[in-house]
ZABAZA-996062 format. One record per residue (C-alpha): residue number from 1; x, y, z; residue in one letter. Coordinates in nm, 3 decimals. Layout:
N
> NUM; X; Y; Z; A $
...
END
This chain:
327
> 1; -0.584; 2.516; 1.013; M $
> 2; -0.248; 2.394; 1.123; S $
> 3; -0.022; 2.264; 0.844; F $
> 4; 0.343; 2.164; 0.864; R $
> 5; 0.462; 2.356; 0.560; S $
> 6; 0.350; 2.564; 0.265; V $
> 7; 0.405; 2.266; 0.038; A $
> 8; 0.188; 2.048; 0.260; A $
> 9; -0.086; 2.308; 0.260; K $
> 10; -0.087; 2.326; -0.117; N $
> 11; -0.129; 1.949; -0.140; V $
> 12; -0.417; 1.968; 0.107; V $
> 13; -0.587; 2.232; -0.103; L $
> 14; -0.550; 2.027; -0.420; R $
> 15; -0.698; 1.721; -0.258; M $
> 16; -0.994; 1.900; -0.099; V $
> 17; -1.068; 2.071; -0.426; G $
> 18; -1.092; 1.754; -0.633; V $
> 19; -1.270; 1.525; -0.390; M $
> 20; -1.625; 1.645; -0.440; T $
> 21; -1.792; 1.317; -0.534; V $
> 22; -1.960; 1.075; -0.293; A $
> 23; -1.996; 1.354; -0.041; G $
> 24; -1.649; 1.331; 0.106; A $
> 25; -1.336; 1.539; 0.131; A $
> 26; -0.997; 1.405; 0.221; L $
> 27; -0.687; 1.607; 0.291; V $
> 28; -0.364; 1.447; 0.392; T $
> 29; 0.008; 1.463; 0.365; V $
> 30; 0.238; 1.278; 0.596; S $
> 31; 0.594; 1.207; 0.689; V $
> 32; 0.734; 0.863; 0.761; A $
> 33; 1.038; 0.935; 0.974; N $
> 34; 1.152; 0.890; 1.328; E $
> 35; 0.979; 1.199; 1.463; S $
> 36; 0.639; 1.044; 1.383; F $
> 37; 0.675; 0.685; 1.497; I $
> 38; 0.731; 0.588; 1.857; R $
> 39; 0.832; 0.279; 2.045; A $
> 40; 0.647; -0.009; 1.885; Q $
> 41; 0.546; -0.318; 2.083; P $
> 42; 0.628; -0.661; 1.945; P $
> 43; 0.364; -0.795; 1.711; Q $
> 44; 0.131; -0.985; 1.938; S $
> 45; -0.213; -0.830; 1.894; A $
> 46; -0.482; -1.019; 1.712; R $
> 47; -0.493; -0.937; 1.342; R $
> 48; -0.817; -0.924; 1.141; P $
> 49; -0.936; -1.257; 1.010; N $
> 50; -1.038; -1.164; 0.659; L $
> 51; -0.975; -1.304; 0.316; R $
> 52; -0.811; -1.067; 0.072; L $
> 53; -0.768; -1.152; -0.296; P $
> 54; -0.422; -1.272; -0.392; D $
> 55; -0.398; -0.971; -0.620; E $
> 56; -0.616; -0.663; -0.663; A $
> 57; -0.478; -0.497; -0.974; A $
> 58; -0.500; -0.131; -1.062; G $
> 59; -0.653; 0.157; -0.873; I $
> 60; -1.006; 0.031; -0.936; D $
> 61; -0.922; -0.315; -0.805; G $
> 62; -0.753; -0.172; -0.496; I $
> 63; -1.050; 0.053; -0.425; V $
> 64; -1.301; -0.231; -0.454; R $
> 65; -1.092; -0.447; -0.221; T $
> 66; -1.058; -0.174; 0.044; L $
> 67; -1.429; -0.098; 0.035; I $
> 68; -1.516; -0.467; 0.073; S $
> 69; -1.276; -0.487; 0.369; A $
> 70; -1.510; -0.256; 0.563; F $
> 71; -1.758; -0.543; 0.572; D $
> 72; -1.513; -0.729; 0.797; Q $
> 73; -1.324; -0.459; 0.988; V $
> 74; -1.417; -0.124; 1.143; D $
> 75; -1.104; 0.065; 1.045; I $
> 76; -0.893; 0.062; 0.730; V $
> 77; -0.553; 0.225; 0.789; A $
> 78; -0.413; 0.324; 0.450; L $
> 79; -0.047; 0.420; 0.463; G $
> 80; 0.109; 0.658; 0.213; E $
> 81; 0.442; 0.796; 0.098; A $
> 82; 0.498; 1.172; 0.094; H $
> 83; 0.371; 1.381; -0.188; M $
> 84; 0.328; 1.094; -0.433; R $
> 85; 0.069; 1.141; -0.704; R $
> 86; -0.021; 0.773; -0.719; L $
> 87; -0.098; 0.766; -0.348; D $
> 88; -0.317; 1.071; -0.396; S $
> 89; -0.497; 0.913; -0.692; D $
> 90; -0.579; 0.602; -0.489; I $
> 91; -0.723; 0.806; -0.203; R $
> 92; -0.932; 1.020; -0.435; I $
> 93; -1.069; 0.718; -0.622; A $
> 94; -1.154; 0.550; -0.291; L $
> 95; -1.353; 0.848; -0.159; I $
> 96; -1.526; 0.899; -0.493; R $
> 97; -1.648; 0.541; -0.522; H $
> 98; -2.027; 0.540; -0.478; P $
> 99; -2.013; 0.258; -0.220; D $
> 100; -1.765; 0.435; 0.008; F $
> 101; -2.014; 0.677; 0.161; A $
> 102; -2.259; 0.390; 0.215; K $
> 103; -2.017; 0.227; 0.459; K $
> 104; -1.785; 0.493; 0.600; V $
> 105; -1.882; 0.800; 0.801; R $
> 106; -1.543; 0.909; 0.932; T $
> 107; -1.207; 0.994; 0.778; I $
> 108; -0.913; 1.077; 1.007; V $
> 109; -0.626; 1.272; 0.854; I $
> 110; -0.276; 1.324; 0.982; E $
> 111; -0.222; 1.687; 0.888; C $
> 112; -0.535; 1.822; 1.056; G $
> 113; -0.515; 1.946; 1.413; S $
> 114; -0.765; 1.844; 1.679; I $
> 115; -0.745; 2.201; 1.806; A $
> 116; -0.870; 2.332; 1.469; E $
> 117; -1.149; 2.080; 1.420; Q $
> 118; -1.418; 2.347; 1.419; S $
> 119; -1.249; 2.521; 1.126; T $
> 120; -1.231; 2.195; 0.931; L $
> 121; -1.597; 2.120; 1.009; D $
> 122; -1.701; 2.461; 0.876; R $
> 123; -1.502; 2.409; 0.560; Y $
> 124; -1.642; 2.061; 0.498; I $
> 125; -1.997; 2.195; 0.546; R $
> 126; -1.928; 2.455; 0.278; G $
> 127; -1.918; 2.761; 0.501; E $
> 128; -1.690; 3.054; 0.435; S $
> 129; -1.345; 3.017; 0.588; V $
> 130; -1.095; 3.306; 0.586; P $
> 131; -0.835; 3.285; 0.312; K $
> 132; -0.558; 3.310; 0.571; A $
> 133; -0.664; 2.973; 0.710; Q $
> 134; -0.727; 2.763; 0.402; L $
> 135; -0.681; 2.992; 0.098; E $
> 136; -0.867; 2.889; -0.214; R $
> 137; -1.027; 2.552; -0.284; A $
> 138; -1.340; 2.416; -0.439; A $
> 139; -1.586; 2.296; -0.176; R $
> 140; -1.875; 2.102; -0.318; E $
> 141; -1.848; 1.864; -0.027; V $
> 142; -2.114; 1.625; 0.093; N $
> 143; -2.357; 1.806; -0.137; S $
> 144; -2.510; 1.484; -0.271; T $
> 145; -2.591; 1.334; 0.068; L $
> 146; -2.855; 1.412; 0.332; P $
> 147; -2.724; 1.562; 0.654; A $
> 148; -2.748; 1.238; 0.852; D $
> 149; -2.544; 1.046; 0.593; A $
> 150; -2.255; 1.285; 0.542; R $
> 151; -1.897; 1.198; 0.609; I $
> 152; -1.700; 1.386; 0.869; R $
> 153; -1.330; 1.454; 0.826; V $
> 154; -1.142; 1.464; 1.157; L $
> 155; -0.795; 1.595; 1.232; G $
> 156; -0.581; 1.343; 1.416; G $
> 157; -0.290; 1.568; 1.520; E $
> 158; -0.294; 1.614; 1.896; G $
> 159; -0.081; 1.924; 1.927; G $
> 160; 0.184; 2.015; 2.183; A $
> 161; -0.008; 1.882; 2.483; A $
> 162; -0.063; 1.541; 2.328; S $
> 163; 0.068; 1.229; 2.502; T $
> 164; 0.143; 1.063; 2.171; G $
> 165; -0.008; 1.032; 1.826; R $
> 166; -0.156; 0.692; 1.907; G $
> 167; -0.352; 0.833; 2.199; N $
> 168; -0.463; 1.136; 1.999; S $
> 169; -0.596; 0.938; 1.706; T $
> 170; -0.771; 0.669; 1.904; T $
> 171; -0.938; 0.934; 2.117; S $
> 172; -1.071; 1.093; 1.797; V $
> 173; -1.202; 0.754; 1.683; L $
> 174; -1.364; 0.661; 2.012; R $
> 175; -1.698; 0.831; 1.954; E $
> 176; -1.764; 0.757; 1.583; P $
> 177; -1.620; 0.404; 1.582; V $
> 178; -1.625; 0.261; 1.934; F $
> 179; -1.943; 0.423; 2.064; Q $
> 180; -2.145; 0.444; 1.743; R $
> 181; -2.005; 0.123; 1.595; R $
> 182; -1.921; 0.307; 1.276; G $
> 183; -1.649; 0.266; 1.015; K $
> 184; -1.344; 0.484; 0.962; A $
> 185; -1.069; 0.538; 0.708; L $
> 186; -0.737; 0.658; 0.851; I $
> 187; -0.465; 0.796; 0.624; I $
> 188; -0.119; 0.865; 0.765; Y $
> 189; 0.237; 0.803; 0.663; G $
> 190; 0.282; 0.429; 0.613; A $
> 191; 0.533; 0.399; 0.899; A $
> 192; 0.257; 0.478; 1.148; H $
> 193; 0.087; 0.154; 1.054; F $
> 194; 0.393; -0.070; 1.089; Y $
> 195; 0.296; -0.344; 1.332; L $
> 196; 0.649; -0.391; 1.462; D $
> 197; 0.993; -0.230; 1.469; A $
> 198; 1.344; -0.342; 1.570; P $
> 199; 1.379; -0.370; 1.948; A $
> 200; 1.666; -0.123; 1.977; D $
> 201; 1.472; 0.135; 1.781; Y $
> 202; 1.163; 0.088; 1.999; R $
> 203; 1.378; 0.131; 2.309; A $
> 204; 1.529; 0.454; 2.176; S $
> 205; 1.198; 0.624; 2.118; M $
> 206; 1.063; 0.647; 2.471; G $
> 207; 0.726; 0.537; 2.604; D $
> 208; 0.480; 0.725; 2.384; N $
> 209; 0.220; 0.491; 2.240; I $
> 210; 0.254; 0.458; 1.861; P $
> 211; -0.053; 0.469; 1.642; L $
> 212; -0.045; 0.102; 1.540; A $
> 213; 0.003; -0.002; 1.902; G $
> 214; -0.286; 0.212; 2.018; A $
> 215; -0.514; 0.071; 1.748; L $
> 216; -0.416; -0.280; 1.853; D $
> 217; -0.510; -0.203; 2.212; L $
> 218; -0.847; -0.045; 2.139; E $
> 219; -0.954; -0.233; 1.825; Y $
> 220; -0.788; -0.576; 1.834; P $
> 221; -0.870; -0.771; 1.520; G $
> 222; -1.089; -0.484; 1.394; R $
> 223; -0.847; -0.279; 1.188; W $
> 224; -0.655; -0.344; 0.868; L $
> 225; -0.299; -0.219; 0.817; S $
> 226; -0.215; -0.142; 0.453; V $
> 227; 0.130; -0.004; 0.372; I $
> 228; 0.304; 0.109; 0.055; R $
> 229; 0.590; -0.092; -0.096; V $
> 230; 0.785; 0.042; -0.389; G $
> 231; 1.085; 0.234; -0.511; A $
> 232; 1.213; 0.516; -0.293; L $
> 233; 1.542; 0.696; -0.331; D $
> 234; 1.801; 0.651; -0.059; R $
> 235; 1.748; 0.932; 0.197; P $
> 236; 2.018; 1.199; 0.147; P $
> 237; 2.127; 1.174; 0.510; A $
> 238; 2.209; 0.806; 0.473; V $
> 239; 2.565; 0.808; 0.344; K $
> 240; 2.650; 0.442; 0.372; E $
> 241; 2.530; 0.185; 0.124; E $
> 242; 2.201; 0.019; 0.206; D $
> 243; 2.021; -0.277; 0.051; I $
> 244; 1.895; -0.203; -0.298; D $
> 245; 1.551; -0.369; -0.311; P $
> 246; 1.514; -0.648; -0.564; D $
> 247; 1.164; -0.580; -0.693; Y $
> 248; 1.188; -0.873; -0.930; Q $
> 249; 1.105; -1.084; -0.625; K $
> 250; 0.760; -0.925; -0.626; F $
> 251; 0.726; -0.909; -1.002; D $
> 252; 0.799; -1.278; -1.057; R $
> 253; 0.529; -1.387; -0.814; V $
> 254; 0.253; -1.152; -0.927; L $
> 255; 0.044; -1.270; -1.219; K $
> 256; -0.067; -0.923; -1.322; T $
> 257; 0.164; -0.669; -1.484; Q $
> 258; -0.059; -0.382; -1.371; V $
> 259; 0.078; -0.142; -1.110; R $
> 260; -0.023; -0.056; -0.848; P $
> 261; -0.148; -0.385; -0.710; V $
> 262; -0.269; -0.471; -0.360; L $
> 263; -0.137; -0.797; -0.217; A $
> 264; -0.182; -0.957; 0.126; P $
> 265; 0.146; -0.975; 0.316; L $
> 266; 0.052; -1.303; 0.482; Q $
> 267; 0.079; -1.465; 0.141; R $
> 268; 0.400; -1.646; 0.056; L $
> 269; 0.659; -1.546; -0.047; P $
> 270; 0.579; -1.184; 0.044; F $
> 271; 0.537; -1.283; 0.409; R $
> 272; 0.906; -1.378; 0.435; D $
> 273; 1.062; -1.086; 0.244; F $
> 274; 1.273; -0.878; 0.481; T $
> 275; 1.164; -0.539; 0.605; A $
> 276; 1.522; -0.416; 0.572; E $
> 277; 1.518; -0.471; 0.198; E $
> 278; 1.176; -0.335; 0.111; F $
> 279; 1.105; -0.082; 0.389; L $
> 280; 1.458; 0.019; 0.479; G $
> 281; 1.445; 0.351; 0.295; R $
> 282; 1.106; 0.443; 0.434; A $
> 283; 1.221; 0.488; 0.794; L $
> 284; 1.565; 0.607; 0.898; T $
> 285; 1.729; 0.727; 1.216; T $
> 286; 2.027; 0.945; 1.296; C $
> 287; 2.035; 0.850; 1.665; R $
> 288; 2.343; 0.698; 1.818; G $
> 289; 2.685; 0.635; 1.673; A $
> 290; 2.745; 0.543; 1.313; G $
> 291; 2.554; 0.823; 1.144; G $
> 292; 2.218; 0.808; 0.972; C $
> 293; 2.093; 0.466; 0.871; R $
> 294; 1.782; 0.259; 0.818; S $
> 295; 1.615; 0.156; 1.142; V $
> 296; 1.583; -0.190; 0.988; F $
> 297; 1.956; -0.232; 0.928; K $
> 298; 2.043; -0.588; 1.031; G $
> 299; 1.685; -0.659; 1.141; S $
> 300; 1.523; -0.999; 1.088; T $
> 301; 1.173; -0.854; 1.070; L $
> 302; 0.973; -0.959; 0.764; T $
> 303; 0.697; -0.789; 0.567; L $
> 304; 0.450; -1.035; 0.713; G $
> 305; 0.527; -0.893; 1.056; Q $
> 306; 0.493; -0.533; 0.941; M $
> 307; 0.142; -0.509; 0.796; A $
> 308; -0.161; -0.702; 0.677; D $
> 309; -0.134; -0.596; 0.313; A $
> 310; 0.061; -0.369; 0.084; C $
> 311; -0.001; -0.150; -0.216; V $
> 312; 0.289; -0.249; -0.440; Y $
> 313; 0.388; 0.025; -0.685; V $
> 314; 0.695; -0.147; -0.828; G $
> 315; 1.042; -0.024; -0.909; R $
> 316; 0.942; 0.290; -1.095; D $
> 317; 0.904; 0.580; -0.855; A $
> 318; 0.587; 0.766; -0.942; D $
> 319; 0.566; 1.140; -0.986; A $
> 320; 0.574; 1.381; -0.698; L $
> 321; 0.282; 1.617; -0.657; I $
> 322; 0.404; 1.959; -0.761; Q $
> 323; 0.292; 2.224; -0.517; A $
> 324; 0.154; 2.541; -0.673; K $
> 325; 0.320; 2.870; -0.579; P $
> 326; 0.150; 3.054; -0.297; T $
> 327; 0.010; 3.400; -0.344; R $
END
């Protein structure tokens, strides 16, 4: 398969190895930076009309809420931060839940290449795959389900000839979701699911269709954008001071003390919190004069304009997944 780095490959192997329940395997690692998000249209597409709980506390509560969302939308887009153990734990718990495989037949992952789909299919079926391609991993995948009920894991990376990640991913989804009227889980870096971006940043990124924009065009009102909100260190390249997020704003409003917690971003006061404060460190640019900075610097965009819901992890940065040494 095609992986961006040795570290990324090791994370993929860990995730495939542990996700052997509910007949599904999920492998993903992603990067939320300017090379993976393109010019974003203003938020104008119809959003899903569904009722989320004010708070879904803990991994179990988040998983139950996401699974129930599939009753109202066709696609759940679950954004992640790089290499974070908590993000990995949520994904694994979601796939392992016994109700997941009853509703979802397709998982699209960012790190998998469309060009290598046949290799991924063989691996998911349990066939032998050369060590040079995937190395070692446990593969008791889909073993509890009949053949017609198994989940397929699709690579969403379009490769060098792609006209943009949005086009690549929606083309992958067209047959299982659009034609078969199925359900899909998509897991990419959270920035891919931002519904909007500052106008100057959109203009600087050319005319490639971003993933969120492409989903809006093909599945208006039928997909749910869930992003991660929580402590991230200031990117090393950003030398100037940025806004230090005040997570007490979240903490004071939430009734539960459990973290993580899923909250709808159309709920006040979360809806009016600024993207610059809470997402500023998630997406930076070094284009133009003035050095590296947050793309949201000086922006008036709010969290309510950026996504439908968030997984709030709080001020304490969770542990990074430690990649095992390669052999």
